[in-house]
C-alpha positions as CSV (number, residue, x, y, z in Angstrom):
1,X,10.5,6.8,2.2
2,X,8.1,9.6,1.2
3,X,5.8,10.5,4.1
4,X,2.9,13.0,4.0
5,X,1.7,14.6,7.2
6,X,-2.0,15.1,6.8
7,X,-4.9,16.3,8.9
8,X,-7.6,18.6,7.5
9,X,-8.0,20.1,11.0
10,X,-5.6,23.0,11.6
11,X,-3.6,23.6,14.8
12,X,-3.0,19.9,15.6
13,X,0.8,20.0,15.5
14,X,1.2,18.8,12.0
15,X,4.0,21.2,10.9
16,X,5.6,21.0,14.3
17,X,5.8,17.2,14.0
18,X,7.1,17.2,10.5
19,X,9.9,19.7,11.3
20,X,11.0,18.2,14.6
21,X,10.8,14.6,13.7
22,X,12.7,15.4,10.5
23,X,15.3,17.3,12.5
24,X,15.9,14.4,14.9
25,X,16.1,11.9,12.2
26,X,18.8,14.1,10.5
27,X,20.6,14.4,13.8
28,X,20.6,10.6,13.9
29,X,22.4,10.4,10.6
30,X,19.5,10.2,8.1
31,X,19.2,12.5,5.1
32,X,15.8,14.3,5.2
33,X,14.0,16.6,2.8
34,X,11.2,18.7,4.1
35,X,8.6,19.8,1.5
36,X,6.4,22.7,2.6
37,X,3.2,22.1,0.7
38,X,1.1,24.5,2.7
39,X,0.5,28.1,1.4
40,X,0.8,29.4,5.0
41,X,4.5,28.4,4.8
42,X,4.8,27.7,8.6
43,X,7.3,24.9,8.0
44,X,9.5,27.2,5.9
45,X,9.5,29.7,8.8
46,X,10.3,26.9,11.3
47,X,13.7,26.2,9.6
48,X,14.5,29.8,8.6
49,X,13.5,29.4,4.9
50,X,10.6,31.7,4.5
51,X,11.2,34.1,1.6
52,X,13.9,31.9,-0.1
53,X,13.4,31.3,-3.8
54,X,12.6,29.3,-5.8
55,X,9.8,27.5,-3.9
56,X,7.6,24.5,-4.5
57,X,5.2,26.9,-6.3
58,X,7.7,27.7,-9.1
59,X,8.4,24.0,-9.4
60,X,4.7,23.1,-9.9
61,X,4.4,25.8,-12.5
62,X,7.4,24.5,-14.4
63,X,9.3,27.8,-13.8
64,X,12.1,26.2,-11.8
65,X,13.9,22.8,-11.5
66,X,13.2,21.1,-8.2
67,X,17.0,20.8,-7.5
68,X,17.2,24.6,-7.4
69,X,14.3,24.8,-4.9
70,X,16.1,22.8,-2.3
71,X,17.6,24.9,0.5
72,X,19.8,24.2,3.5
73,X,18.5,24.5,7.1
74,X,20.4,25.0,10.4
75,X,20.4,21.2,10.9
76,X,23.0,19.1,9.0
77,X,21.5,16.6,6.6
78,X,18.1,18.4,6.8
79,X,17.0,20.3,3.7
80,X,13.8,22.0,2.7
81,X,11.8,23.1,-0.3
82,X,9.9,26.2,1.0
83,X,6.5,27.4,0.2
84,X,4.8,30.7,-0.4
85,X,1.3,32.2,-0.1
86,X,1.2,32.1,-4.0
87,X,0.7,28.3,-3.6
88,X,-2.9,29.2,-2.7
89,X,-3.5,30.0,-6.4
90,X,-2.5,26.4,-7.3
91,X,-6.0,25.3,-6.3
92,X,-7.4,27.4,-9.1
93,X,-4.5,27.1,-11.6
94,X,-4.4,23.3,-11.5
95,X,-8.1,22.8,-12.1
96,X,-7.7,22.2,-15.9
97,X,-4.2,20.7,-15.8
98,X,-4.2,17.1,-17.0
99,X,-2.8,14.7,-14.4
100,X,-2.8,17.5,-11.8
101,X,-3.0,15.0,-8.9
102,X,0.5,13.7,-9.9
103,X,2.4,16.9,-10.2
104,X,4.2,16.7,-6.8
105,X,5.0,13.0,-7.3
106,X,6.5,13.7,-10.7
107,X,8.6,16.5,-9.3
108,X,9.9,14.5,-6.3
109,X,10.8,11.6,-8.5
110,X,13.8,13.5,-9.6
111,X,15.3,13.9,-6.1
112,X,13.8,11.4,-3.6
113,X,16.5,8.8,-4.2
114,X,19.0,11.2,-2.6
115,X,17.2,11.1,0.8
116,X,16.3,8.5,3.4
117,X,13.1,10.4,4.2
118,X,11.0,13.0,2.3
119,X,8.4,14.7,4.6
120,X,5.5,16.5,2.9
121,X,3.7,19.0,5.1
122,X,0.2,19.3,3.6
123,X,-2.3,22.1,4.2
124,X,-5.2,21.7,6.7
125,X,-7.7,20.9,4.0
126,X,-8.7,18.0,1.7
127,X,-8.2,20.0,-1.6
128,X,-5.9,19.4,-4.6
129,X,-2.7,20.1,-2.6
130,X,-3.4,17.5,0.0
131,X,-4.4,15.0,-2.7
132,X,-1.1,15.7,-4.4
133,X,0.7,14.9,-1.2
134,X,-1.2,11.7,-0.7
135,X,-0.5,10.6,-4.3
136,X,3.2,11.4,-3.9
137,X,3.6,9.6,-0.6
138,X,4.2,6.0,0.3
139,X,2.7,6.4,3.7
140,X,0.6,8.9,5.8
141,X,1.5,10.1,9.3
142,X,-1.6,11.6,11.1
143,X,-0.9,14.0,13.9
144,X,-3.9,13.9,16.2
145,X,-4.7,16.4,18.9
146,X,-6.1,14.8,22.0
147,X,-9.6,16.3,21.9
148,X,-13.1,15.2,20.9
149,X,-13.4,17.0,17.5
150,X,-10.1,15.4,16.4
151,X,-11.9,12.0,16.2
152,X,-14.5,13.4,13.9
153,X,-11.9,14.7,11.6
154,X,-10.0,11.5,11.6
155,X,-12.8,9.5,10.0
156,X,-13.1,12.0,7.2
157,X,-9.3,11.9,6.5
158,X,-9.3,8.2,6.5
159,X,-12.1,8.2,4.0
160,X,-10.1,10.6,1.7
161,X,-7.0,8.3,2.0
162,X,-9.2,5.4,0.9
163,X,-10.4,7.3,-2.1
164,X,-6.9,8.3,-3.1
165,X,-5.8,4.7,-2.7
166,X,-8.5,3.5,-5.0
167,X,-8.1,6.1,-7.7
168,X,-4.4,7.2,-7.7
169,X,-2.1,5.4,-5.3
170,X,-3.0,1.8,-4.5
171,X,0.2,1.3,-2.4
172,X,-0.5,4.2,0.0
173,X,-0.5,3.1,3.7
174,X,-1.3,4.6,7.0
175,X,2.1,4.8,8.6
176,X,0.9,5.8,12.0
177,X,-1.2,8.1,14.2
178,X,0.8,10.5,16.4
179,X,-0.8,12.0,19.5
180,X,0.1,15.7,19.9
181,X,-0.6,18.5,22.4
182,X,-1.4,15.9,25.1
183,X,-2.5,17.4,28.4
184,X,-2.3,14.8,31.1
185,X,-4.4,16.8,33.5
186,X,-7.6,16.3,31.4
187,X,-9.7,13.2,31.5
188,X,-10.8,13.8,27.8
189,X,-7.2,13.5,26.6
190,X,-6.8,10.1,28.2
191,X,-10.1,9.0,26.8
192,X,-9.2,10.0,23.3
193,X,-5.9,8.1,23.5
194,X,-7.7,5.0,24.8
195,X,-10.3,5.1,22.1
196,X,-7.9,5.6,19.2
197,X,-5.5,2.9,20.5
198,X,-8.4,0.6,21.0
199,X,-9.5,1.0,17.4
200,X,-6.2,1.3,15.5
201,X,-3.8,-0.7,17.8
202,X,-0.3,-0.8,16.4
203,X,-1.0,1.9,13.9
204,X,-0.7,4.3,16.8
205,X,2.8,5.5,17.8
206,X,3.6,4.8,21.5
207,X,5.3,8.2,21.9
208,X,2.9,10.9,22.9
209,X,3.9,14.6,22.3
210,X,2.8,16.8,25.3
211,X,1.8,20.4,25.2
212,X,5.1,22.4,25.6
213,X,5.7,26.1,25.4
214,X,9.2,25.7,24.0
215,X,7.8,23.8,21.0
216,X,5.6,26.8,20.3
217,X,8.4,29.3,20.7
218,X,11.0,27.5,18.4
219,X,9.4,28.4,15.0
220,X,9.7,32.2,15.7
221,X,13.5,31.7,16.0
222,X,13.6,29.7,12.8
223,X,15.0,26.6,14.6
224,X,13.8,23.1,15.2
225,X,13.4,22.2,18.9
226,X,16.7,20.1,18.9
227,X,18.6,23.4,18.3
228,X,16.3,25.7,20.2
229,X,15.9,23.9,23.5
230,X,17.2,20.2,23.4
231,X,16.6,19.8,27.1
232,X,12.9,20.6,27.0
233,X,10.2,17.9,27.4
234,X,9.0,18.6,23.8
235,X,12.5,18.0,22.5
236,X,12.9,14.8,24.4
237,X,9.5,13.6,23.1
238,X,10.3,14.2,19.5
239,X,13.7,12.5,19.9
240,X,11.9,9.5,21.3
241,X,9.4,9.6,18.4
242,X,12.3,9.6,15.9
243,X,13.8,6.6,17.7
244,X,10.4,4.8,17.4
245,X,10.2,5.7,13.7
246,X,13.6,4.2,13.1
247,X,12.7,1.1,15.1
248,X,9.7,0.5,12.9
249,X,12.0,0.5,9.9
């Protein structure tokens, strides 16, 4: 299954969710490929792959085979295609490329059969890179921070998903909304959860990811939370989320 993690709002736990959900699925025996499609390369850093070459940028340019861009991570069965700041230039370089929306899908078609899950971490925008991620994916996971402005961004993202479905990828589905950075002490956080669950129902994952310092620390050590601090509340939450993903098939 090819999954794109998308939200045009930054700082919502999108990369954290892609990395740690992928790590726990790998720990549970699944083969997982992480694709860092964000020029900030935070996902690459989170698994100790920043600076490794070639990257997804070279693949898009046709300068490297995608199989050469796949690198190991500290987690067994979890591999990564890293990113680089040069990917920023793709927004300009791809403007005149025919079929530019399908470049990532075409590249992944060569390797996706080797994995149970391919997780694409898209940038916090709705530009050509995010569109490539939506076109390449079968389903979208939407990490949603429990705050008011997150709801405004959600409607814009869903509108973009609809447009991509109509023009490029008719089989694209919303796989689920994942609440992140939940602070149980605030009334607003509970209200956001109630509103979204009331509107989207079963599209919302039951597992809620709380705010947790250990989740914030782990990327600086180049480790997913299952290796950095498996006993933390953040680790337990992502393990539970992985179990829920598997139960949904």
